[in-house]
DODO-158669 format. One line per 8 residues: number of its first residue (from 1); their letters; for each residue x, y, z of N, C-alpha, C, O. Coordinates in Angstrom, 3 decimals. Example, Ala and Ser with C-alpha at 12.3 -4.5 7.8 and 13.67 -1.06 7.14 Angstrom:
REM residues 2
1) AS) 13.190,-5.690,7.800,12.300,-4.500,7.800,13.200,-3.300,7.800,14.236,-3.319,8.465 ~ 12.850,-2.250,7.080,13.670,-1.060,7.140,12.900,0.030,7.870,13.409,1.138,8.039
END
This chain:
REM residues 78
1) MTRVHYEI) -4.778,0.664,-16.183,-3.908,1.024,-15.077,-4.427,0.364,-13.805,-5.634,0.302,-13.570 ~ -3.523,-0.116,-13.010,-3.864,-0.729,-11.735,-4.337,0.336,-10.752,-3.791,1.439,-10.711 ~ -5.344,0.004,-9.971,-5.855,0.922,-8.944,-5.531,0.329,-7.583,-5.805,-0.844,-7.330 ~ -4.947,1.140,-6.706,-4.572,0.723,-5.359,-5.338,1.592,-4.370,-5.241,2.818,-4.409 ~ -6.108,0.948,-3.475,-6.932,1.674,-2.501,-6.462,1.350,-1.087,-6.486,0.193,-0.666 ~ -6.037,2.372,-0.365,-5.662,2.238,1.041,-6.883,2.564,1.889,-7.515,3.604,1.706 ~ -7.211,1.676,2.813,-8.374,1.858,3.689,-7.879,2.157,5.101,-6.964,1.488,5.583 ~ -8.459,3.140,5.769,-8.108,3.489,7.147,-9.042,2.711,8.071,-10.264,2.799,7.948
9) VEHDGGWA) -8.454,1.941,9.007,-9.253,1.067,9.871,-8.725,1.093,11.304,-7.559,1.403,11.546 ~ -9.608,0.761,12.248,-9.165,0.551,13.623,-8.401,-0.764,13.665,-8.823,-1.759,13.077 ~ -7.264,-0.758,14.373,-6.423,-1.957,14.385,-5.524,-1.966,15.608,-4.841,-0.983,15.896 ~ -5.528,-3.072,16.318,-4.587,-3.319,17.412,-4.538,-2.182,18.431,-3.460,-1.774,18.863 ~ -5.708,-1.675,18.811,-5.792,-0.628,19.821,-5.545,0.780,19.305,-5.417,1.715,20.096 ~ -5.476,0.941,18.005,-5.254,2.259,17.409,-5.821,2.285,16.006,-6.905,1.759,15.752 ~ -5.085,2.897,15.101,-5.514,3.041,13.711,-4.397,2.598,12.775,-3.216,2.730,13.098 ~ -4.774,2.077,11.620,-3.800,1.642,10.614,-4.394,1.855,9.236,-5.583,2.132,9.083
17) YKLEGSYS) -3.537,1.719,8.240,-4.076,1.644,6.890,-3.922,0.214,6.409,-2.977,-0.483,6.778 ~ -4.855,-0.208,5.589,-4.922,-1.593,5.129,-4.926,-1.607,3.612,-5.580,-0.790,2.965 ~ -4.179,-2.555,3.059,-4.125,-2.720,1.620,-4.184,-4.200,1.314,-3.271,-4.951,1.655 ~ -5.266,-4.620,0.668,-5.439,-6.016,0.254,-5.155,-7.003,1.386,-4.450,-7.992,1.183 ~ -5.696,-6.741,2.568,-5.574,-7.674,3.681,-4.347,-7.495,4.547,-4.223,-8.168,5.570 ~ -3.428,-6.607,4.172,-2.227,-6.352,4.976,-2.373,-5.018,5.689,-2.846,-4.038,5.114 ~ -1.954,-4.996,6.967,-2.061,-3.798,7.791,-0.711,-3.114,7.938,0.333,-3.767,7.953 ~ -0.746,-1.796,8.045,0.449,-1.028,8.365,0.726,-1.167,9.858,0.033,-1.893,10.570
25) ETFATKAA) 1.740,-0.466,10.309,1.947,-0.346,11.742,0.754,0.396,12.339,-0.014,1.024,11.611 ~ 0.597,0.328,13.648,-0.523,0.978,14.332,-0.144,2.408,14.689,0.967,2.680,15.145 ~ -1.097,3.323,14.470,-0.914,4.730,14.799,-1.885,5.111,15.907,-2.946,4.501,16.043 ~ -1.532,6.105,16.691,-2.360,6.510,17.828,-3.671,7.160,17.400,-4.679,7.049,18.097 ~ -3.659,7.837,16.256,-4.871,8.533,15.814,-5.218,8.153,14.376,-4.375,7.697,13.603 ~ -6.470,8.356,14.057,-6.928,8.114,12.693,-6.235,9.072,11.728,-5.879,8.685,10.615 ~ -6.043,10.314,12.150,-5.384,11.314,11.297,-3.946,10.899,10.977,-3.483,11.086,9.852 ~ -3.247,10.343,11.952,-1.863,9.907,11.713,-1.829,8.735,10.738,-0.954,8.675,9.874
33) AEAAAKRA) -2.764,7.810,10.866,-2.830,6.673,9.942,-3.166,7.153,8.535,-2.603,6.656,7.560 ~ -4.070,8.107,8.423,-4.437,8.641,7.115,-3.260,9.378,6.473,-3.023,9.240,5.273 ~ -2.526,10.154,7.262,-1.361,10.862,6.731,-0.306,9.871,6.237,0.301,10.087,5.188 ~ -0.086,8.793,6.981,0.884,7.775,6.567,0.424,7.074,5.294,1.236,6.784,4.416 ~ -0.863,6.802,5.191,-1.403,6.164,3.989,-1.245,7.082,2.775,-0.925,6.617,1.681 ~ -1.464,8.364,2.965,-1.304,9.319,1.865,0.154,9.388,1.418,0.428,9.506,0.223 ~ 1.097,9.316,2.370,2.518,9.298,1.998,2.839,8.037,1.205,3.519,8.099,0.181 ~ 2.346,6.881,1.682,2.598,5.614,0.984,1.991,5.642,-0.417,2.614,5.183,-1.374
41) AAEQKLPG) 0.789,6.176,-0.537,0.119,6.252,-1.840,0.895,7.157,-2.790,1.038,6.837,-3.970 ~ 1.394,8.277,-2.290,2.161,9.200,-3.129,3.473,8.560,-3.577,3.885,8.726,-4.725 ~ 4.129,7.828,-2.675,5.384,7.169,-3.019,5.183,6.114,-4.096,6.069,5.901,-4.924 ~ 4.042,5.458,-4.097,3.786,4.431,-5.103,3.659,5.011,-6.494,3.852,4.298,-7.479 ~ 3.340,6.279,-6.595,3.175,6.922,-7.899,4.508,7.349,-8.515,4.567,7.665,-9.704 ~ 5.580,7.362,-7.714,6.872,7.824,-8.214,7.516,6.784,-9.119,7.555,5.603,-8.774 ~ 8.017,7.204,-10.260,8.705,6.247,-11.138,10.020,5.807,-10.503,10.582,6.502,-9.657 ~ 10.486,4.668,-10.916,11.737,4.132,-10.385,12.401,3.236,-11.401,12.080,3.280,-12.589
49) ESEDIEFE) 13.322,2.426,-10.934,14.024,1.487,-11.789,13.121,0.292,-12.100,12.287,-0.090,-11.279 ~ 13.288,-0.286,-13.269,12.599,-1.540,-13.591,13.360,-2.660,-12.889,14.565,-2.811,-13.095 ~ 12.680,-3.437,-12.072,13.339,-4.521,-11.351,12.313,-5.552,-10.902,11.117,-5.269,-10.834 ~ 12.797,-6.748,-10.598,11.919,-7.805,-10.106,11.336,-7.417,-8.753,12.021,-6.827,-7.917 ~ 10.063,-7.753,-8.547,9.445,-7.613,-7.231,8.814,-8.945,-6.867,8.328,-9.674,-7.731 ~ 8.828,-9.250,-5.583,8.174,-10.450,-5.077,7.149,-10.017,-4.047,7.394,-9.109,-3.252 ~ 5.983,-10.682,-4.067,4.959,-10.363,-3.084,4.114,-11.591,-2.808,4.023,-12.510,-3.622 ~ 3.497,-11.577,-1.631,2.622,-12.662,-1.206,1.188,-12.181,-1.299,0.867,-11.097,-0.811
57) DSEGRWHT) 0.314,-12.974,-1.921,-1.082,-12.577,-2.032,-1.849,-12.977,-0.775,-1.289,-13.590,0.133 ~ -3.128,-12.627,-0.730,-3.941,-12.873,0.464,-4.146,-14.358,0.755,-4.571,-14.717,1.852 ~ -3.849,-15.223,-0.214,-3.984,-16.671,-0.010,-2.647,-17.333,0.298,-2.554,-18.560,0.326 ~ -1.609,-16.527,0.530,-0.309,-17.053,0.924,0.574,-17.516,-0.221,1.607,-18.143,0.014 ~ 0.190,-17.222,-1.452,1.012,-17.607,-2.610,1.978,-16.474,-2.949,1.620,-15.298,-2.892 ~ 3.210,-16.851,-3.302,4.222,-15.866,-3.686,4.242,-15.694,-5.193,4.062,-16.649,-5.949 ~ 4.466,-14.449,-5.619,4.510,-14.103,-7.034,5.761,-13.268,-7.307,6.225,-12.537,-6.433 ~ 6.294,-13.376,-8.494,7.405,-12.539,-8.951,6.968,-11.849,-10.233,6.435,-12.481,-11.145
65) EYPAGDDR) 7.203,-10.547,-10.288,6.864,-9.768,-11.473,8.037,-8.857,-11.821,8.875,-8.556,-10.971 ~ 8.086,-8.428,-13.061,9.096,-7.480,-13.518,8.382,-6.297,-14.162,8.280,-6.220,-15.387 ~ 7.886,-5.373,-13.335,7.170,-4.224,-13.903,8.140,-3.146,-14.382,9.236,-2.997,-13.841 ~ 7.730,-2.408,-15.387,8.512,-1.266,-15.841,8.515,-0.196,-14.755,7.503,0.002,-14.083 ~ 9.615,0.480,-14.579,9.741,1.490,-13.524,8.799,2.663,-13.665,8.542,3.375,-12.695 ~ 8.274,2.874,-14.878,7.349,3.984,-15.071,5.882,3.530,-15.135,4.998,4.332,-15.434 ~ 5.628,2.257,-14.859,4.272,1.707,-14.854,3.728,1.774,-13.424,3.781,0.786,-12.692 ~ 3.214,2.921,-13.034,2.798,3.159,-11.655,1.292,3.063,-11.520,0.570,3.383,-12.465
73) PDTDVG) 0.793,2.625,-10.355,-0.651,2.497,-10.151,-1.316,3.829,-9.865,-0.653,4.808,-9.522 ~ -2.611,3.855,-10.006,-3.438,4.960,-9.568,-3.796,4.652,-8.115,-4.312,3.572,-7.831 ~ -3.534,5.571,-7.197,-3.746,5.285,-5.771,-4.763,6.249,-5.169,-4.949,7.366,-5.653 ~ -5.421,5.786,-4.092,-6.297,6.650,-3.316,-6.373,6.151,-1.881,-6.033,5.004,-1.592 ~ -6.821,7.016,-0.996,-6.941,6.721,0.433,-8.367,7.049,0.844,-8.909,8.085,0.461 ~ -8.969,6.168,1.620,-10.316,6.456,2.088,-10.849,5.420,3.013,-11.980,5.538,3.486
END
């Protein structure tokens, strides 16, 4: 199973959560950024429709995958 880790960091004059080099929007407090990261992590665990997804990796390469809608990652925030 894939593991997804959201990291809470200082960013752009406030706080954000970071995932594999990408930052969320900036929040005024660390607690607000952590709460948003926990919501995002929980949403990732929800099953959905099987469909194509496209994403850019940290080196700027684009990828297309077709994951099963019930193949959800294990997530955590810290």
